[in-house]
N, C-alpha and C positions, 0 to 999 in steps of 0.2 A: 503385484496387483493382478486381479482376475479380469480386469477390463481390457478390451482390445485397444488397438492403437487409436482409433477414432474416439472411443469412449474416454480414454485416458486424456487425450488432448482437450476434449470438451470439458472435462472436469477441471483440468488445469487452467482453462480459460477463466472460469469463475473463481477458482481458488487463488490464482495470481492476482485477480482484481481485489479480492477481499484482503489478502495479506499485503499486497502491494500498496493498498490505500494507506497503510501505516508504515511499512518498512521500505516502500519504494523498490529500488533495485535489489534490496536485501532479499526479496522474494526468490530471486534466482538461486541464492545460496541455500535457501531452505528446500526448494523443489529439486535441486540437482541430485541429492542423495536418494530421493524417492524412486528414481529410475534404477532398475537393476543393472548390474555390470554387463549382463548379456543382452541388454536392450539394443535393438537395431539402430543403425545410423538414421534411418528414416524417422523412427519414433523420437530420437533425440532432437533431430532438426525440427520436426513438427512441434514438439514440446517447447523448444526455445522460442519459436515464432509465436505460438499461441500465448505463452507467458508474457511476451512483450506486448501483445495486443491487450491482454487483460490488465496488465500493470499500467500501461499508458492511459487507458480509459479512466483509471482512478483519478487522474489529474483533473478531470472535469468537476470533481466534488470534494475530494479529500482535503481536509485542513492541513495535512502533513506535507503536501506538495508545495514546491517553490511557486507554482502558478498561483495558488491561493494566497500565498504570502505576498506575491507581487500585486495581486488585485487589492488586498487589504491595505497595502502601502500606497497604491495609486489612487484608490477610491475608499478612503477610511469610513465613509458613511454607509458602505455596504457591509452588513453584518455577515459573519461566517455562516449562520443558519440560512441566509438567503442564497448564498453561493451553493450550499448543499442542496437546498430545495429545488434549485433549477438544474444544477449539474448532475445530481444523482439519477433523475429520470432520463437525462440524455445519455448517461453512461449505460443504463439498462438497455436503451434502444441500440446503442453501439455494440453491446455484448450480443444481443439478439441478431443483429445484422452480421456480426463476425461469425456467429455460429452458422447462420444460414448460408453464408458465402463460402466458408471453408470446411464445414463439416456437414455436408448435405444429407448424408445417409445415416445420421444418428438423430432419433427423435428426442423431444424434450424430456420424456419420461426416463429414457436411458441416461440422459445428462444428469437428471436429478439424482439418480442412484449414485453417480460418481461424486456429485457435489455434497451429498450427505456426509461424506468422509471428512469434510472440512467443518462440520457443525461444531466441534469442540472449540474452535478458535473464534467463531462468530460473535459470541457474547463479549469477548475481550476487545475485538475490533470496534463493535458498536459502542461499548462503554468508553473507550478511548476517544472516539469521535465526539460523543455526547459531552464528555468532560471538557474537552478543548473548546467546543462550541459554546457550552454553557459558561465557562470561565470568561471567554472572550466577550460574550454578550453582556454578562453581568458587570464585568470590570471595565468595559470600554476599551480594553486592549485590542490591538490588531491581532490577527491570527498568528503572525510570527512571534509577537511578544508573548502571546498565550502559550505557544509551544515552548519558548525558552523558559517560561515560569513553571509550566506543569510537567513537561516530560521528565526532568530530573526527579520530581516527586513520585511520578508513576514508576520510574525505574527503581527507585529505592524501595517503594512499596512491593514491587514484584520480586525483588531480591530478598526482602526481609523474611519471606517464608522459606527460604532455602537453608539447608544445613551447610556446614563449613566445607564438606566434600564437594558440594555443588557451587557454593559461592566463590571460593578461592579460584577455581579454574575460570569462572565467568569473569571475575574482575581481571585476572591475568590476561585473558583473551581480549577483553575490552581495551585494556591498556595497550596491548600489542597492535590492535587494529585501529586505534584512535588516530594513528599517524596517516592512515589511508583516506581520511575524510577531507583532505585538502581541496579536492575538486568540488565537493558539495559546498564547502564554505565559500569558495570563490563564486559559485553559482548564486548562492543566497545573497552574498554581498553585492554582486553585480546587479541582481534583481532590485535590491533596495536602492542602489545608486541610480539605476535607470529610472526607477519610479520617481525619485527626487528630481532627477534631471528633466523629466517630462513635465513636472509641475512648474518648472521655472519659465 
């Protein structure tokens, strides 16, 4: 990257928020290879910290986060679009504050130059959110139920355009890493159980 340390971390703040809104902690695995092997320890540390800030702010609005699933389970009358309409502006304020507090010497124009590199993924992120929210609203399903119903379909659709040379490694890698999602399953299950318990 031709960006300096501060410009890079600023761009990663926005990028981790966008990608983290769908992939959550998976954003770390995507961003890690973007840093060159000769990157300094300072850059690596700042990048990890800023990715965590950007990713965690996505929990304010993203329908893919356990927080949203918990809300929909605890308060079924609150539609997903209402959570997003309130949470997304709050996330934007949080991103602005994070930028002003931790990257004071980079103006917003320079940040925008770095953020533009993430423009190819923006339509996919927006489309996924709209599909989940739309399905949840029209069907009456909770956000968690909508995720369970729609994500496999989106995954199959995304893989359908791949040739066998790309598809087979993807399926093999998915199968190999599927055993590592135990923690996420425990978190989601615990959130649902907690929601039911609080209703009693």
